[in-house]
C-alpha positions as CSV (number, residue, x, y, z in Angstrom):
1,X,-8.4,-5.5,-7.8
2,X,-11.0,-3.2,-6.5
3,X,-11.0,-0.2,-4.3
4,X,-12.4,-2.4,-1.7
5,X,-9.7,-5.0,-1.7
6,X,-7.2,-2.0,-1.6
7,X,-9.1,-1.0,1.7
8,X,-9.0,-4.4,3.1
9,X,-5.3,-5.0,2.4
10,X,-4.3,-1.6,3.7
11,X,-6.5,-2.0,6.8
12,X,-5.0,-5.4,7.2
13,X,-1.3,-4.1,6.8
14,X,-2.3,-1.4,9.7
15,X,-3.6,-3.9,12.2
16,X,-0.8,-6.2,11.6
17,X,-2.6,-8.8,9.9
18,X,-0.7,-8.9,6.9
19,X,3.3,-8.3,6.9
20,X,3.4,-6.7,3.2
21,X,1.1,-6.0,0.3
22,X,2.2,-6.4,-3.4
23,X,0.6,-4.0,-6.0
24,X,1.2,-5.0,-9.7
25,X,2.8,-2.8,-12.0
26,X,-0.3,-2.6,-14.1
27,X,-2.4,-1.3,-11.2
28,X,0.2,1.0,-9.6
29,X,-1.0,4.5,-10.7
30,X,-4.7,3.6,-9.7
31,X,-3.8,2.3,-6.2
32,X,-1.4,5.3,-5.7
33,X,-4.2,7.7,-6.4
34,X,-6.3,5.6,-3.8
35,X,-3.6,5.5,-1.1
36,X,-2.9,9.3,-1.0
37,X,-6.4,9.9,-0.1
38,X,-6.1,8.1,3.3
39,X,-5.0,10.1,6.3
40,X,-2.5,7.8,7.2
41,X,-0.6,7.6,3.6
42,X,2.5,8.4,5.2
43,X,2.9,5.3,7.3
44,X,2.8,3.2,4.4
45,X,6.0,2.4,2.9
46,X,6.3,1.1,-0.9
47,X,9.6,-0.5,-2.4
48,X,9.7,-1.1,-6.1
49,X,10.7,-4.4,-7.1
50,X,12.4,-5.6,-10.5
51,X,9.7,-5.5,-13.3
52,X,7.6,-3.1,-11.6
53,X,5.6,-4.3,-9.0
54,X,5.5,-2.3,-5.6
55,X,5.6,-4.1,-2.0
56,X,3.9,-2.0,0.7
57,X,4.6,-2.3,4.6
58,X,3.2,-0.4,7.3
59,X,5.4,1.6,9.7
60,X,4.2,2.9,12.9
61,X,6.2,6.0,12.5
62,X,5.4,8.2,9.0
63,X,8.1,9.3,6.9
64,X,8.9,12.8,6.5
C-alpha cells in the first residue's frame, strides 16, 4: 500500500467514514514511520492482532 493510500485511510478514519483500518505485519514499520509524522497521530490507537497485523481506530481523545 502506498503513502497516498495510507493518507486516504487515515483521513477516512478521522472523518468517521471508516471504523477501523488494518495494517499488515509486513507494512507496519513503514506505516508507523508515516503515522508519527502526522500532527494528530496520538488520536490513532492501534491494537496488535495475532499474526502481527495491527488494527487502528480513531479516538476523539488523544492518548497521553
